[in-house]
C-alpha positions in Angstrom: 3.3 -27.1 -5.0 4.1 -23.9 -3.0 1.7 -25.3 -0.6 3.6 -28.7 0.1 6.8 -26.6 0.0 5.5 -24.3 2.9 4.2 -27.3 4.8 0.5 -26.2 4.4 -0.3 -29.5 2.8 1.2 -32.9 3.0 2.3 -35.0 -0.2 0.8 -38.3 -0.4 3.2 -40.9 -0.6 2.7 -42.4 -3.9 3.1 -38.9 -5.2 6.4 -38.3 -3.5 7.4 -41.7 -5.2 6.4 -40.4 -8.3 8.4 -37.3 -8.3 11.5 -39.1 -7.0 10.9 -41.4 -10.0 10.6 -38.7 -12.4 13.7 -36.9 -11.0 15.6 -40.3 -11.5 17.3 -40.2 -8.0 16.8 -42.0 -4.8 14.7 -41.0 -1.5 18.1 -40.8 0.2 19.3 -38.1 -2.5 16.3 -35.9 -1.8 16.0 -36.4 2.1 20.0 -36.4 2.5 19.9 -33.0 4.4 17.2 -33.5 6.6 17.3 -37.2 7.6 19.6 -38.4 10.6 21.6 -40.6 8.6 22.2 -38.0 5.7 25.7 -37.6 6.4 26.5 -41.3 5.7 24.2 -40.9 2.4 26.5 -37.7 1.6 29.7 -39.3 2.1 28.6 -42.1 -0.1 27.7 -40.0 -2.9 30.8 -38.0 -2.6 32.9 -41.1 -2.5 31.2 -42.0 -5.7 32.0 -38.6 -7.4 35.4 -38.8 -6.3 35.8 -42.3 -7.7 35.3 -40.9 -11.2 38.1 -38.3 -11.2 41.6 -39.0 -12.5 44.0 -40.9 -9.5 46.0 -37.8 -9.0 43.0 -35.6 -8.4 41.5 -38.5 -6.1 44.7 -38.6 -3.8 44.5 -34.7 -3.9 41.1 -34.1 -2.6 41.5 -37.2 -0.1 44.3 -35.7 1.5 42.5 -32.3 1.7 39.7 -34.4 3.5 42.5 -36.2 5.8 43.6 -33.0 6.9 40.5 -31.6 7.8 39.5 -34.6 10.0 42.8 -34.3 11.5 42.0 -30.9 12.4 38.6 -31.7 13.5 39.7 -34.1 16.2 42.2 -31.5 17.7 39.2 -29.6 18.6 
């Protein structure tokens, strides 16, 4: 496995699918940090996690995110 991690050997697609299925996650979750559209996937995952919180916590988190977006747009 370390040879795959170091890029010495490639991983056949069927083995990659087996690993993803074993982990019980999606390919998007595995590749979220390396694919071009990973930010969209990450936002979706965070949205789902936030929706599981109590409403008061959801509002607090969304207020913080909104403030960060406003600050980023000023740059």
